[in-house]
PQR file with spaces between the fields and no chain letter, atoms N, CA, C, O and H, PARSE charges and radii, in Angstrom:
ATOM       1  N    UNK     1     -28.559 -168.533  -17.152 -0.4000 1.5000
ATOM       2  CA   UNK     1     -28.565 -166.883  -18.145 -0.0000 2.0000
ATOM       3  C    UNK     1     -26.895 -167.572  -18.264  0.5500 1.7000
ATOM       4  O    UNK     1     -26.494 -167.777  -19.409 -0.5500 1.4000
ATOM       5  N    UNK     2     -26.341 -167.773  -17.576 -0.4000 1.5000
ATOM       6  CA   UNK     2     -24.809 -167.532  -18.122 -0.0000 2.0000
ATOM       7  C    UNK     2     -24.705 -167.517  -20.024  0.5500 1.7000
ATOM       8  O    UNK     2     -24.537 -166.685  -20.916 -0.5500 1.4000
ATOM       9  H    UNK     2     -26.667 -167.606  -16.646  0.4000 1.0000
ATOM      10  N    UNK     3     -24.948 -169.143  -19.874 -0.4000 1.5000
ATOM      11  CA   UNK     3     -25.619 -170.153  -21.194 -0.0000 2.0000
ATOM      12  C    UNK     3     -25.874 -168.474  -22.188  0.5500 1.7000
ATOM      13  O    UNK     3     -25.095 -167.939  -22.976 -0.5500 1.4000
ATOM      14  H    UNK     3     -25.085 -169.818  -19.150  0.4000 1.0000
ATOM      15  N    UNK     4     -27.287 -168.014  -21.726 -0.4000 1.5000
ATOM      16  CA   UNK     4     -27.842 -167.221  -23.260 -0.0000 2.0000
ATOM      17  C    UNK     4     -27.081 -165.933  -23.030  0.5500 1.7000
ATOM      18  O    UNK     4     -26.897 -165.526  -24.177 -0.5500 1.4000
ATOM      19  H    UNK     4     -27.920 -168.449  -21.085  0.4000 1.0000
ATOM      20  N    UNK     5     -26.460 -164.944  -22.087 -0.4000 1.5000
ATOM      21  CA   UNK     5     -25.175 -164.174  -22.345 -0.0000 2.0000
ATOM      22  C    UNK     5     -24.024 -164.802  -23.386  0.5500 1.7000
ATOM      23  O    UNK     5     -23.663 -164.185  -24.388 -0.5500 1.4000
ATOM      24  H    UNK     5     -26.610 -165.275  -21.156  0.4000 1.0000
ATOM      25  N    UNK     6     -23.380 -166.412  -22.926 -0.4000 1.5000
ATOM      26  CA   UNK     6     -22.612 -165.893  -23.429 -0.0000 2.0000
ATOM      27  C    UNK     6     -22.787 -166.194  -25.664  0.5500 1.7000
ATOM      28  O    UNK     6     -22.296 -165.563  -26.600 -0.5500 1.4000
ATOM      29  H    UNK     6     -23.673 -166.913  -22.112  0.4000 1.0000
ATOM      30  N    UNK     7     -23.920 -167.712  -25.604 -0.4000 1.5000
ATOM      31  CA   UNK     7     -24.753 -167.704  -27.046 -0.0000 2.0000
ATOM      32  C    UNK     7     -25.333 -165.521  -28.073  0.5500 1.7000
ATOM      33  O    UNK     7     -25.506 -165.123  -29.224 -0.5500 1.4000
ATOM      34  H    UNK     7     -24.319 -168.225  -24.843  0.4000 1.0000
ATOM      35  N    UNK     8     -25.368 -165.049  -26.997 -0.4000 1.5000
ATOM      36  CA   UNK     8     -25.490 -163.560  -27.653 -0.0000 2.0000
ATOM      37  C    UNK     8     -23.864 -162.717  -27.878  0.5500 1.7000
ATOM      38  O    UNK     8     -23.185 -162.151  -28.735 -0.5500 1.4000
ATOM      39  H    UNK     8     -25.227 -165.373  -26.061  0.4000 1.0000
ATOM      40  N    UNK     9     -23.862 -163.050  -26.683 -0.4000 1.5000
ATOM      41  CA   UNK     9     -22.002 -162.105  -27.537 -0.0000 2.0000
ATOM      42  C    UNK     9     -21.123 -162.790  -29.035  0.5500 1.7000
ATOM      43  O    UNK     9     -20.528 -162.404  -30.041 -0.5500 1.4000
ATOM      44  H    UNK     9     -24.413 -163.510  -25.987  0.4000 1.0000
ATOM      45  N    UNK    10     -21.639 -164.331  -28.171 -0.4000 1.5000
ATOM      46  CA   UNK    10     -21.388 -165.186  -29.692 -0.0000 2.0000
ATOM      47  C    UNK    10     -21.748 -164.617  -31.024  0.5500 1.7000
ATOM      48  O    UNK    10     -21.165 -164.727  -32.102 -0.5500 1.4000
ATOM      49  H    UNK    10     -22.122 -164.645  -27.353  0.4000 1.0000
ATOM      50  N    UNK    11     -23.130 -163.816  -30.619 -0.4000 1.5000
ATOM      51  CA   UNK    11     -23.500 -163.575  -31.798 -0.0000 2.0000
ATOM      52  C    UNK    11     -23.101 -162.235  -32.631  0.5500 1.7000
ATOM      53  O    UNK    11     -22.966 -162.075  -33.844 -0.5500 1.4000
ATOM      54  H    UNK    11     -23.604 -163.727  -29.743  0.4000 1.0000
ATOM      55  N    UNK    12     -22.968 -161.370  -31.590 -0.4000 1.5000
ATOM      56  CA   UNK    12     -22.401 -160.206  -31.812 -0.0000 2.0000
ATOM      57  C    UNK    12     -21.596 -160.892  -32.599  0.5500 1.7000
ATOM      58  O    UNK    12     -21.842 -161.357  -33.712 -0.5500 1.4000
ATOM      59  H    UNK    12     -23.078 -161.500  -30.605  0.4000 1.0000
ATOM      60  N    UNK    13     -19.999 -160.969  -31.581 -0.4000 1.5000
ATOM      61  CA   UNK    13     -19.449 -161.128  -33.190 -0.0000 2.0000
ATOM      62  C    UNK    13     -19.348 -161.038  -34.741  0.5500 1.7000
ATOM      63  O    UNK    13     -18.485 -160.553  -35.472 -0.5500 1.4000
ATOM      64  H    UNK    13     -19.799 -160.591  -30.677  0.4000 1.0000
ATOM      65  N    UNK    14     -20.624 -161.722  -35.014 -0.4000 1.5000
ATOM      66  CA   UNK    14     -20.878 -162.406  -36.270 -0.0000 2.0000
ATOM      67  C    UNK    14     -21.514 -160.781  -36.292  0.5500 1.7000
ATOM      68  O    UNK    14     -20.681 -159.880  -36.387 -0.5500 1.4000
ATOM      69  H    UNK    14     -21.325 -162.116  -34.420  0.4000 1.0000
ATOM      70  N    UNK    15     -23.484 -160.281  -36.175 -0.4000 1.5000
ATOM      71  CA   UNK    15     -24.045 -158.927  -35.682 -0.0000 2.0000
ATOM      72  C    UNK    15     -23.714 -157.635  -35.439  0.5500 1.7000
ATOM      73  O    UNK    15     -23.957 -156.582  -36.027 -0.5500 1.4000
ATOM      74  H    UNK    15     -24.161 -161.013  -36.098  0.4000 1.0000
ATOM      75  N    UNK    16     -22.880 -158.029  -34.076 -0.4000 1.5000
ATOM      76  CA   UNK    16     -22.508 -156.817  -33.756 -0.0000 2.0000
ATOM      77  C    UNK    16     -23.665 -156.852  -32.977  0.5500 1.7000
ATOM      78  O    UNK    16     -24.465 -157.788  -32.990 -0.5500 1.4000
ATOM      79  H    UNK    16     -22.682 -158.885  -33.598  0.4000 1.0000
ATOM      80  N    UNK    17     -23.861 -154.817  -31.611 -0.4000 1.5000
ATOM      81  CA   UNK    17     -24.115 -154.797  -30.978 -0.0000 2.0000
ATOM      82  C    UNK    17     -24.078 -154.941  -29.309  0.5500 1.7000
ATOM      83  O    UNK    17     -24.171 -156.093  -28.885 -0.5500 1.4000
ATOM      84  H    UNK    17     -23.211 -154.057  -31.600  0.4000 1.0000
ATOM      85  N    UNK    18     -23.946 -153.838  -28.311 -0.4000 1.5000
ATOM      86  CA   UNK    18     -23.650 -154.556  -27.763 -0.0000 2.0000
ATOM      87  C    UNK    18     -24.948 -154.193  -26.264  0.5500 1.7000
ATOM      88  O    UNK    18     -24.814 -154.177  -25.040 -0.5500 1.4000
ATOM      89  H    UNK    18     -23.870 -152.902  -28.655  0.4000 1.0000
ATOM      90  N    UNK    19     -26.355 -153.906  -27.378 -0.4000 1.5000
ATOM      91  CA   UNK    19     -27.752 -153.802  -26.593 -0.0000 2.0000
ATOM      92  C    UNK    19     -28.382 -154.782  -25.977  0.5500 1.7000
ATOM      93  O    UNK    19     -28.332 -155.558  -26.931 -0.5500 1.4000
ATOM      94  H    UNK    19     -26.464 -153.920  -28.372  0.4000 1.0000
ATOM      95  N    UNK    20     -29.216 -155.689  -24.749 -0.4000 1.5000
ATOM      96  CA   UNK    20     -29.645 -156.516  -24.774 -0.0000 2.0000
ATOM      97  C    UNK    20     -31.031 -156.066  -23.850  0.5500 1.7000
ATOM      98  O    UNK    20     -31.201 -155.702  -22.686 -0.5500 1.4000
ATOM      99  H    UNK    20     -29.257 -155.059  -23.974  0.4000 1.0000
ATOM     100  N    UNK    21     -31.996 -156.323  -25.145 -0.4000 1.5000
ATOM     101  CA   UNK    21     -33.393 -155.596  -23.900 -0.0000 2.0000
ATOM     102  C    UNK    21     -33.885 -156.939  -23.628  0.5500 1.7000
ATOM     103  O    UNK    21     -33.649 -157.871  -24.397 -0.5500 1.4000
ATOM     104  H    UNK    21     -31.858 -156.618  -26.090  0.4000 1.0000
ATOM     105  N    UNK    22     -34.738 -157.101  -22.280 -0.4000 1.5000
ATOM     106  CA   UNK    22     -35.815 -157.532  -22.645 -0.0000 2.0000
ATOM     107  C    UNK    22     -37.188 -157.135  -21.519  0.5500 1.7000
ATOM     108  O    UNK    22     -37.206 -156.150  -20.782 -0.5500 1.4000
ATOM     109  H    UNK    22     -34.930 -156.344  -21.655  0.4000 1.0000
ATOM     110  N    UNK    23     -38.017 -157.932  -21.602 -0.4000 1.5000
ATOM     111  CA   UNK    23     -39.131 -157.708  -20.985 -0.0000 2.0000
ATOM     112  C    UNK    23     -39.864 -158.752  -20.031  0.5500 1.7000
ATOM     113  O    UNK    23     -40.264 -159.805  -20.528 -0.5500 1.4000
ATOM     114  H    UNK    23     -38.002 -158.732  -22.201  0.4000 1.0000
ATOM     115  N    UNK    24     -39.983 -158.589  -19.177 -0.4000 1.5000
ATOM     116  CA   UNK    24     -40.092 -159.484  -18.255 -0.0000 2.0000
ATOM     117  C    UNK    24     -41.239 -159.140  -17.389  0.5500 1.7000
ATOM     118  O    UNK    24     -41.353 -157.921  -17.262 -0.5500 1.4000
ATOM     119  H    UNK    24     -39.659 -157.733  -18.774  0.4000 1.0000
ATOM     120  N    UNK    25     -42.386 -160.038  -16.565 -0.4000 1.5000
ATOM     121  CA   UNK    25     -43.517 -159.708  -15.852 -0.0000 2.0000
ATOM     122  C    UNK    25     -42.706 -158.408  -14.399  0.5500 1.7000
ATOM     123  O    UNK    25     -41.497 -158.330  -14.184 -0.5500 1.4000
ATOM     124  H    UNK    25     -42.293 -161.029  -16.668  0.4000 1.0000
ATOM     125  N    UNK    26     -43.364 -157.909  -13.947 -0.4000 1.5000
ATOM     126  CA   UNK    26     -43.308 -157.053  -12.819 -0.0000 2.0000
ATOM     127  C    UNK    26     -43.485 -157.700  -11.377  0.5500 1.7000
ATOM     128  O    UNK    26     -44.222 -157.321  -10.467 -0.5500 1.4000
ATOM     129  H    UNK    26     -44.347 -157.973  -14.122  0.4000 1.0000
ATOM     130  N    UNK    27     -42.478 -158.946  -11.422 -0.4000 1.5000
ATOM     131  CA   UNK    27     -42.138 -160.372   -9.832 -0.0000 2.0000
ATOM     132  C    UNK    27     -40.432 -159.633   -9.446  0.5500 1.7000
ATOM     133  O    UNK    27     -39.375 -159.693  -10.074 -0.5500 1.4000
ATOM     134  H    UNK    27     -41.880 -159.255  -12.162  0.4000 1.0000
ATOM     135  N    UNK    28     -40.829 -158.907   -8.035 -0.4000 1.5000
ATOM     136  CA   UNK    28     -39.567 -159.360   -7.317 -0.0000 2.0000
ATOM     137  C    UNK    28     -38.466 -160.614   -7.498  0.5500 1.7000
ATOM     138  O    UNK    28     -37.419 -160.621   -8.147 -0.5500 1.4000
ATOM     139  H    UNK    28     -41.688 -158.859   -7.525  0.4000 1.0000
ATOM     140  N    UNK    29     -38.831 -161.242   -7.019 -0.4000 1.5000
ATOM     141  CA   UNK    29     -37.685 -161.957   -7.022 -0.0000 2.0000
ATOM     142  C    UNK    29     -37.244 -161.781   -8.468  0.5500 1.7000
ATOM     143  O    UNK    29     -36.297 -161.004   -8.590 -0.5500 1.4000
ATOM     144  H    UNK    29     -39.680 -161.237   -6.492  0.4000 1.0000
ATOM     145  N    UNK    30     -37.800 -162.426   -9.818 -0.4000 1.5000
ATOM     146  CA   UNK    30     -37.846 -162.702  -11.440 -0.0000 2.0000
ATOM     147  C    UNK    30     -36.361 -161.675  -11.680  0.5500 1.7000
ATOM     148  O    UNK    30     -35.217 -161.997  -11.998 -0.5500 1.4000
ATOM     149  H    UNK    30     -38.569 -163.057   -9.720  0.4000 1.0000
ATOM     150  N    UNK    31     -37.198 -159.859  -11.256 -0.4000 1.5000
ATOM     151  CA   UNK    31     -36.403 -158.549  -10.995 -0.0000 2.0000
ATOM     152  C    UNK    31     -35.583 -158.604  -10.609  0.5500 1.7000
ATOM     153  O    UNK    31     -34.932 -157.737  -11.193 -0.5500 1.4000
ATOM     154  H    UNK    31     -38.128 -159.597  -10.997  0.4000 1.0000
ATOM     155  N    UNK    32     -34.842 -159.161   -9.764 -0.4000 1.5000
ATOM     156  CA   UNK    32     -33.952 -159.771   -8.858 -0.0000 2.0000
ATOM     157  C    UNK    32     -32.926 -160.425   -9.500  0.5500 1.7000
ATOM     158  O    UNK    32     -31.716 -160.354   -9.286 -0.5500 1.4000
ATOM     159  H    UNK    32     -35.371 -159.865   -9.290  0.4000 1.0000
ATOM     160  N    UNK    33     -33.465 -160.991  -10.214 -0.4000 1.5000
ATOM     161  CA   UNK    33     -32.539 -162.051  -10.672 -0.0000 2.0000
ATOM     162  C    UNK    33     -31.218 -161.437  -11.782  0.5500 1.7000
ATOM     163  O    UNK    33     -29.993 -161.503  -11.873 -0.5500 1.4000
ATOM     164  H    UNK    33     -34.448 -161.048  -10.388  0.4000 1.0000
ATOM     165  N    UNK    34     -32.238 -160.902  -12.416 -0.4000 1.5000
ATOM     166  CA   UNK    34     -31.781 -160.250  -14.175 -0.0000 2.0000
ATOM     167  C    UNK    34     -30.804 -159.339  -13.372  0.5500 1.7000
ATOM     168  O    UNK    34     -29.650 -159.124  -13.744 -0.5500 1.4000
ATOM     169  H    UNK    34     -33.234 -160.848  -12.342  0.4000 1.0000
ATOM     170  N    UNK    35     -31.405 -158.778  -12.145 -0.4000 1.5000
ATOM     171  CA   UNK    35     -29.749 -157.872  -11.954 -0.0000 2.0000
ATOM     172  C    UNK    35     -29.210 -157.682  -11.758  0.5500 1.7000
ATOM     173  O    UNK    35     -28.454 -156.734  -11.972 -0.5500 1.4000
ATOM     174  H    UNK    35     -32.342 -158.953  -11.843  0.4000 1.0000
ATOM     175  N    UNK    36     -29.271 -159.329  -10.609 -0.4000 1.5000
ATOM     176  CA   UNK    36     -27.274 -160.082  -10.734 -0.0000 2.0000
ATOM     177  C    UNK    36     -26.510 -159.997  -11.702  0.5500 1.7000
ATOM     178  O    UNK    36     -25.330 -159.647  -11.738 -0.5500 1.4000
ATOM     179  H    UNK    36     -29.886 -160.099  -10.435  0.4000 1.0000
ATOM     180  N    UNK    37     -27.782 -160.605  -13.193 -0.4000 1.5000
ATOM     181  CA   UNK    37     -26.658 -160.490  -14.281 -0.0000 2.0000
ATOM     182  C    UNK    37     -26.485 -159.266  -15.176  0.5500 1.7000
ATOM     183  O    UNK    37     -26.574 -159.508  -16.380 -0.5500 1.4000
ATOM     184  H    UNK    37     -28.741 -160.889  -13.164  0.4000 1.0000
ATOM     185  N    UNK    38     -26.259 -158.017  -14.833 -0.4000 1.5000
ATOM     186  CA   UNK    38     -26.381 -156.484  -15.087 -0.0000 2.0000
ATOM     187  C    UNK    38     -27.073 -156.419  -15.836  0.5500 1.7000
ATOM     188  O    UNK    38     -26.747 -156.761  -16.972 -0.5500 1.4000
ATOM     189  H    UNK    38     -26.187 -157.820  -13.855  0.4000 1.0000
ATOM     190  N    UNK    39     -28.369 -155.948  -15.561 -0.4000 1.5000
ATOM     191  CA   UNK    39     -30.121 -155.226  -16.179 -0.0000 2.0000
ATOM     192  C    UNK    39     -30.746 -154.629  -15.852  0.5500 1.7000
ATOM     193  O    UNK    39     -31.464 -154.267  -16.784 -0.5500 1.4000
ATOM     194  H    UNK    39     -28.634 -155.670  -14.638  0.4000 1.0000
ATOM     195  N    UNK    40     -30.897 -154.381  -15.348 -0.4000 1.5000
ATOM     196  CA   UNK    40     -31.430 -152.456  -15.419 -0.0000 2.0000
ATOM     197  C    UNK    40     -32.781 -152.569  -16.052  0.5500 1.7000
ATOM     198  O    UNK    40     -33.171 -152.889  -17.175 -0.5500 1.4000
ATOM     199  H    UNK    40     -30.314 -154.676  -14.591  0.4000 1.0000
ATOM     200  N    UNK    41     -33.599 -152.038  -14.482 -0.4000 1.5000
ATOM     201  CA   UNK    41     -34.638 -151.459  -15.149 -0.0000 2.0000
ATOM     202  C    UNK    41     -34.666 -150.184  -15.718  0.5500 1.7000
ATOM     203  O    UNK    41     -33.874 -149.342  -15.293 -0.5500 1.4000
ATOM     204  H    UNK    41     -33.283 -151.777  -13.570  0.4000 1.0000
ATOM     205  N    UNK    42     -36.266 -149.617  -17.538 -0.4000 1.5000
ATOM     206  CA   UNK    42     -35.580 -149.260  -18.019 -0.0000 2.0000
ATOM     207  C    UNK    42     -36.301 -147.798  -16.800  0.5500 1.7000
ATOM     208  O    UNK    42     -36.979 -148.689  -16.288 -0.5500 1.4000
ATOM     209  H    UNK    42     -36.910 -150.300  -17.884  0.4000 1.0000
ATOM     210  N    UNK    43     -36.633 -146.741  -16.130 -0.4000 1.5000
ATOM     211  CA   UNK    43     -37.011 -146.162  -15.980 -0.0000 2.0000
ATOM     212  C    UNK    43     -38.139 -145.278  -16.753  0.5500 1.7000
ATOM     213  O    UNK    43     -37.871 -144.446  -17.619 -0.5500 1.4000
ATOM     214  H    UNK    43     -36.082 -146.017  -16.545  0.4000 1.0000
ATOM     215  N    UNK    44     -39.292 -145.559  -16.346 -0.4000 1.5000
ATOM     216  CA   UNK    44     -41.499 -145.020  -16.908 -0.0000 2.0000
ATOM     217  C    UNK    44     -42.035 -145.580  -15.815  0.5500 1.7000
ATOM     218  O    UNK    44     -41.713 -146.219  -14.814 -0.5500 1.4000
ATOM     219  H    UNK    44     -39.510 -146.235  -15.642  0.4000 1.0000
ATOM     220  N    UNK    45     -43.168 -145.016  -16.473 -0.4000 1.5000
ATOM     221  CA   UNK    45     -44.357 -145.054  -16.312 -0.0000 2.0000
ATOM     222  C    UNK    45     -44.261 -146.174  -16.721  0.5500 1.7000
ATOM     223  O    UNK    45     -44.096 -146.234  -17.939 -0.5500 1.4000
ATOM     224  H    UNK    45     -43.430 -144.497  -17.286  0.4000 1.0000
ATOM     225  N    UNK    46     -44.316 -147.626  -15.910 -0.4000 1.5000
ATOM     226  CA   UNK    46     -45.721 -148.165  -15.964 -0.0000 2.0000
ATOM     227  C    UNK    46     -47.014 -148.575  -16.276  0.5500 1.7000
ATOM     228  O    UNK    46     -47.668 -147.656  -15.782 -0.5500 1.4000
ATOM     229  H    UNK    46     -44.450 -147.578  -14.920  0.4000 1.0000
ATOM     230  N    UNK    47     -47.822 -149.354  -16.773 -0.4000 1.5000
ATOM     231  CA   UNK    47     -49.450 -149.669  -16.296 -0.0000 2.0000
ATOM     232  C    UNK    47     -49.178 -151.310  -16.327  0.5500 1.7000
ATOM     233  O    UNK    47     -48.593 -152.134  -17.031 -0.5500 1.4000
ATOM     234  H    UNK    47     -47.291 -150.100  -17.174  0.4000 1.0000
ATOM     235  N    UNK    48     -50.204 -151.242  -14.767 -0.4000 1.5000
ATOM     236  CA   UNK    48     -50.075 -152.751  -14.528 -0.0000 2.0000
ATOM     237  C    UNK    48     -49.955 -154.012  -14.588  0.5500 1.7000
ATOM     238  O    UNK    48     -49.686 -155.047  -13.978 -0.5500 1.4000
ATOM     239  H    UNK    48     -50.679 -150.573  -14.195  0.4000 1.0000
ATOM     240  N    UNK    49     -50.476 -153.193  -16.265 -0.4000 1.5000
ATOM     241  CA   UNK    49     -50.438 -155.199  -17.014 -0.0000 2.0000
ATOM     242  C    UNK    49     -49.510 -154.609  -17.787  0.5500 1.7000
ATOM     243  O    UNK    49     -49.988 -154.559  -18.920 -0.5500 1.4000
ATOM     244  H    UNK    49     -50.694 -152.352  -16.760  0.4000 1.0000
ATOM     245  N    UNK    50     -48.411 -154.126  -17.771 -0.4000 1.5000
ATOM     246  CA   UNK    50     -47.220 -153.879  -19.004 -0.0000 2.0000
ATOM     247  C    UNK    50     -46.190 -154.816  -18.293  0.5500 1.7000
ATOM     248  O    UNK    50     -46.189 -155.159  -17.111 -0.5500 1.4000
ATOM     249  H    UNK    50     -48.023 -154.167  -16.850  0.4000 1.0000
ATOM     250  N    UNK    51     -45.129 -155.220  -19.497 -0.4000 1.5000
ATOM     251  CA   UNK    51     -44.240 -156.170  -18.882 -0.0000 2.0000
ATOM     252  C    UNK    51     -43.086 -154.795  -18.852  0.5500 1.7000
ATOM     253  O    UNK    51     -43.076 -153.833  -19.620 -0.5500 1.4000
ATOM     254  H    UNK    51     -45.129 -154.941  -20.458  0.4000 1.0000
ATOM     255  N    UNK    52     -42.283 -155.042  -17.860 -0.4000 1.5000
ATOM     256  CA   UNK    52     -41.327 -154.502  -17.218 -0.0000 2.0000
ATOM     257  C    UNK    52     -40.418 -154.733  -17.972  0.5500 1.7000
ATOM     258  O    UNK    52     -39.828 -155.812  -18.045 -0.5500 1.4000
ATOM     259  H    UNK    52     -42.290 -155.824  -17.237  0.4000 1.0000
ATOM     260  N    UNK    53     -40.031 -153.034  -19.097 -0.4000 1.5000
ATOM     261  CA   UNK    53     -38.143 -153.717  -19.485 -0.0000 2.0000
ATOM     262  C    UNK    53     -37.218 -153.633  -18.922  0.5500 1.7000
ATOM     263  O    UNK    53     -37.241 -152.861  -17.964 -0.5500 1.4000
ATOM     264  H    UNK    53     -40.510 -152.158  -19.037  0.4000 1.0000
ATOM     265  N    UNK    54     -36.213 -154.219  -19.158 -0.4000 1.5000
ATOM     266  CA   UNK    54     -34.252 -154.711  -18.481 -0.0000 2.0000
ATOM     267  C    UNK    54     -33.596 -154.341  -18.982  0.5500 1.7000
ATOM     268  O    UNK    54     -33.643 -155.136  -19.920 -0.5500 1.4000
ATOM     269  H    UNK    54     -36.195 -154.847  -19.936  0.4000 1.0000
ATOM     270  N    UNK    55     -32.606 -153.455  -19.322 -0.4000 1.5000
ATOM     271  CA   UNK    55     -31.527 -153.608  -19.967 -0.0000 2.0000
ATOM     272  C    UNK    55     -30.155 -153.626  -20.018  0.5500 1.7000
ATOM     273  O    UNK    55     -29.501 -153.354  -19.012 -0.5500 1.4000
ATOM     274  H    UNK    55     -32.567 -152.809  -18.560  0.4000 1.0000
ATOM     275  N    UNK    56     -29.502 -153.986  -21.333 -0.4000 1.5000
ATOM     276  CA   UNK    56     -27.783 -154.860  -20.056 -0.0000 2.0000
ATOM     277  C    UNK    56     -27.028 -154.320  -21.723  0.5500 1.7000
ATOM     278  O    UNK    56     -27.140 -154.940  -22.781 -0.5500 1.4000
ATOM     279  H    UNK    56     -30.034 -154.206  -22.151  0.4000 1.0000
ATOM     280  N    UNK    57     -26.512 -153.419  -21.572 -0.4000 1.5000
ATOM     281  CA   UNK    57     -25.339 -152.612  -22.496 -0.0000 2.0000
ATOM     282  C    UNK    57     -23.960 -153.766  -22.044  0.5500 1.7000
ATOM     283  O    UNK    57     -23.410 -153.880  -20.949 -0.5500 1.4000
ATOM     284  H    UNK    57     -26.420 -152.916  -20.713  0.4000 1.0000
ATOM     285  N    UNK    58     -23.707 -154.464  -23.246 -0.4000 1.5000
ATOM     286  CA   UNK    58     -21.822 -155.233  -23.707 -0.0000 2.0000
ATOM     287  C    UNK    58     -20.892 -154.028  -22.481  0.5500 1.7000
ATOM     288  O    UNK    58     -20.695 -152.815  -22.552 -0.5500 1.4000
ATOM     289  H    UNK    58     -24.153 -154.372  -24.136  0.4000 1.0000
ATOM     290  N    UNK    59     -20.612 -154.774  -21.731 -0.4000 1.5000
ATOM     291  CA   UNK    59     -18.970 -153.341  -21.911 -0.0000 2.0000
ATOM     292  C    UNK    59     -18.433 -153.967  -22.771  0.5500 1.7000
ATOM     293  O    UNK    59     -18.850 -155.073  -23.111 -0.5500 1.4000
ATOM     294  H    UNK    59     -20.771 -155.759  -21.674  0.4000 1.0000
ATOM     295  N    UNK    60     -17.089 -153.228  -23.462 -0.4000 1.5000
ATOM     296  CA   UNK    60     -15.828 -153.321  -24.161 -0.0000 2.0000
ATOM     297  C    UNK    60     -15.192 -154.640  -24.238  0.5500 1.7000
ATOM     298  O    UNK    60     -14.876 -155.229  -25.272 -0.5500 1.4000
ATOM     299  H    UNK    60     -16.750 -152.329  -23.186  0.4000 1.0000
ATOM     300  N    UNK    61     -14.928 -155.331  -22.128 -0.4000 1.5000
ATOM     301  CA   UNK    61     -14.163 -156.178  -21.618 -0.0000 2.0000
ATOM     302  C    UNK    61     -15.003 -157.625  -21.995  0.5500 1.7000
ATOM     303  O    UNK    61     -14.561 -158.768  -22.114 -0.5500 1.4000
ATOM     304  H    UNK    61     -15.184 -154.852  -21.288  0.4000 1.0000
ATOM     305  N    UNK    62     -15.944 -157.272  -22.087 -0.4000 1.5000
ATOM     306  CA   UNK    62     -17.040 -158.607  -22.599 -0.0000 2.0000
ATOM     307  C    UNK    62     -16.770 -158.884  -23.863  0.5500 1.7000
ATOM     308  O    UNK    62     -16.499 -160.075  -24.020 -0.5500 1.4000
ATOM     309  H    UNK    62     -16.303 -156.343  -21.990  0.4000 1.0000
ATOM     310  N    UNK    63     -16.734 -158.147  -24.973 -0.4000 1.5000
ATOM     311  CA   UNK    63     -16.552 -158.225  -26.653 -0.0000 2.0000
ATOM     312  C    UNK    63     -15.338 -158.918  -26.198  0.5500 1.7000
ATOM     313  O    UNK    63     -15.207 -160.070  -25.785 -0.5500 1.4000
ATOM     314  H    UNK    63     -16.955 -157.180  -24.846  0.4000 1.0000
ATOM     315  N    UNK    64     -14.301 -157.784  -26.390 -0.4000 1.5000
ATOM     316  CA   UNK    64     -12.937 -158.727  -25.951 -0.0000 2.0000
ATOM     317  C    UNK    64     -12.458 -159.724  -25.281  0.5500 1.7000
ATOM     318  O    UNK    64     -11.338 -160.214  -25.429 -0.5500 1.4000
ATOM     319  H    UNK    64     -14.407 -156.847  -26.724  0.4000 1.0000
ATOM     320  N    UNK    65     -13.328 -160.073  -24.489 -0.4000 1.5000
ATOM     321  CA   UNK    65     -13.079 -161.624  -23.871 -0.0000 2.0000
ATOM     322  C    UNK    65     -13.256 -162.961  -25.264  0.5500 1.7000
ATOM     323  O    UNK    65     -12.688 -164.028  -25.497 -0.5500 1.4000
ATOM     324  H    UNK    65     -14.237 -159.676  -24.369  0.4000 1.0000
ATOM     325  N    UNK    66     -14.102 -162.347  -25.775 -0.4000 1.5000
ATOM     326  CA   UNK    66     -15.157 -162.638  -26.835 -0.0000 2.0000
ATOM     327  C    UNK    66     -14.579 -163.769  -27.832  0.5500 1.7000
ATOM     328  O    UNK    66     -14.709 -164.944  -28.177 -0.5500 1.4000
ATOM     329  H    UNK    66     -14.563 -161.480  -25.586  0.4000 1.0000
ATOM     330  N    UNK    67     -13.446 -161.927  -28.167 -0.4000 1.5000
ATOM     331  CA   UNK    67     -13.015 -162.386  -29.150 -0.0000 2.0000
ATOM     332  C    UNK    67     -11.505 -162.981  -29.313  0.5500 1.7000
ATOM     333  O    UNK    67     -10.918 -163.323  -30.340 -0.5500 1.4000
ATOM     334  H    UNK    67     -13.340 -160.973  -27.886  0.4000 1.0000
ATOM     335  N    UNK    68     -11.047 -162.990  -27.872 -0.4000 1.5000
ATOM     336  CA   UNK    68      -9.271 -163.881  -27.589 -0.0000 2.0000
ATOM     337  C    UNK    68      -9.245 -165.000  -27.812  0.5500 1.7000
ATOM     338  O    UNK    68      -8.200 -165.634  -27.668 -0.5500 1.4000
ATOM     339  H    UNK    68     -11.523 -162.712  -27.038  0.4000 1.0000
């Protein structure tokens, strides 16, 4: 996950943007895994078959550190 986030931050320098949105199955361990990396579940009503949407916003200090 650290590699993925680093790659996204590097891409941010070229493309801009601060928000990561991902979808995953509603599996408690998987949701907890993403939560440990700062992802938050979008609060809405999900159908039983629907993927859960998670969001993470890069903080300014994360973006600055990759530019330094």
